[in-house]
Each structure stands twice: as structure tokens, then as C-alpha cells.
N, C-alpha and C positions, 0 to 999 in steps of 0.2 A: 567388579570393576570399581576402583576407588574414585573419589570425587575429582581429583586432579586430572585423571584421564577422561572422565565423563564430561567435564565442563566444556572443553574445546569441541567435543563431538556435538553436544547440545547446541552450543552457540553457532557452530558451523552449519548445522542443520537448519537452524532458524534463519540464518543468513541466506542460505540457498532457497529455502521455501519462499521467503519474502521477495527475494530477487526474482525468482521465476514468476511469482504472482504479478508483481508490478511490471515486469518486462512484457509478459503476455498481455495484460490488460492495456498497457500503454500502446503497444503495437496494434492491437485489435482496434482501439479507439482511433488511432491514426489512419489505419486502413479503411475503417468504416466511418470516416469523418462526417459525411453528410447525414448518415443515419444517426450518428451520435447527437448532432445538433437538432435534428428533427425530433428525436425522442425527448431530449431535454426541454424543447419548446412545448411539448404536450403536458409537461408537469404543471400541477396546480399551484406550485410554490411561487410566491411573489418574486417578481423581477426575472424569472427564468427566461421569459421571452427575450428580454434584453441581454441577459448575461450568457445565454447559450453559446454564441460564437466565441466569446472570450474564454468561457470555461472549457470549450472544446479544444482550445490550445493549451490553456493552463493545466488542466488535470493531467493529460498525458506527459506534459513537460515536468510537472512535479513528480510523477511516477518515474520518469527516466532519471531525474535527479536523485531520487531515493535509491534507485538501483546503483547509480554511480557512487553514492555514499557507502552503500553496502559493499562495493567492490574495493574501495580504497581503505587501507589499514587505518588511516586517521579519521575515517568518516563513519565507522561502524555505529558509534553511539548516536550520532546525529541521524543516521539512517534508520535505526530502530525507533528512535523517538518520533521522527517524521512519519514513519510507517504507522505507528500507533495513533498519532494525531489524525492523519488522513483517513485511516480506517474508522476512527471515531466520527469524523465529519460525515463519512459515508453512512454510518449507522444513524446519525441524526436525519440525513436526507431520506433514508429508507423508512425511518419512523414516520416522517412527514408524508411520504407516499402512502404508507399503510393507513394512516389516520384520515387521509383524503377520501378513502373508500372507492376511488376510481380504479378501474382495472387497466392500468397502463403498463407497458413493457418497461424494462429497466434500460438504463443507458450504458450498462457494462458491455465490454467487448467479448466476443467469442462465446465459448460454452458457458461461461459464468452467467450470461444473460438468460440462460434456460432455467435458472433457479426461480422459485417463487419469491415473493418479498420476504416471507418468513424464512425461507431457505437462505436468502441473502443475509438476514440478521444473524443467523447461526454461523454462516460461512465467515462473515466479517468478524464476528465475536471470536471465532476460533483463530483467525489470523491476528487479531488484536492480542490474543493470548500468546501467540508465537512471538510477536514483537515485544511483549512484556517479558516473556521468558528470556529473550535475547538481551534486553536491557538489564534485567535482574542478574543474569549470569555474567554479564560483562564487567560489572563493578566499575573500577577505575581504569582498567587496562584490558587490552585484548589478549586473551590467553594463548593464541596460536603463534605468537612470536613472529609476526610478519615483518621482519626487519629489513628485507630486501627492497622495500618501497623507496623510490627515489625522492619522495616528498619529505620535507623536514617534519619532525615530530613537534607537536605543540607543547609537549612537556620538556622543558629544558631548564 
């Protein structure tokens, strides 16, 4: 298979994987809102007691926005970059939790919360790779030619 045919498949796969990940985790956090706040407040990280209720709203909201960006033809690049940054922030949080030495549960939603902290590091690193691959493959334009979008293009 030549590169021109492979590129849209790779980028489309990256879009679907990241979209499913963030939709799943955002919905899980919303459905388990009280548990999400409770677990964040157990964190030894500074200000988490105070920020937990705010983060319990902001994190799923940002995840929903990323999914929205990935769904809109004009937002793919922003979606991939935002996914990469958010996963990087999660990596820093996980690193802090691992360095604390405490045996605390994670604040992720659903089955992702069953992973160990080390498992979370690998999982997030893998999805950071997916986001990077999407950004890298995208270049300056979206190769799937989604021209039926009702939103005006930013390139005129």
C-alpha cells in the first residue's frame, strides 16, 4: 500500500482511538462525579483539596472539547495537540502520585481505573504516541478531504 493511501487510514485511526478514549473517560467521570472528587481529594499533591471540585468539572469538559475538535474537519490539528498536552499533564500527575509512595486509587473513569500507576504511565504514553502520530501525519491539511463541513475553512 502506498503512502498516499496509508496516511488517511493512519490519521483516521488516530482520530477514532483518541475520540473513543476521551469520550469514554469523560462520560465515566461525569457518571462517577462524587467518586472522582473524593479520589482527587485523597491526592497528596498541593491544592488538590481545593481544586478537586473545579477539576471534576474542567477535566471532563476539556475531554469533551477534544472529542468535538476531533469530530470537526477544521479542528483536527487542535484536537491532536490538545490530546497530546492533556495526556502529558496526566503523565505529570501520575508521576507525582508514584513519587508520593502512597497506595491511592486513580481518578480515571471506568476500566482505565483498574490499571496500576505504572500501567497508567504506559497507557498514557501510548496514547500520546497516537496523538503525536496524528499531528505528524496531518501536516498542514487533513488528507480525508472532508469538504462537506458547513463550517468555513480557516485557510482562505
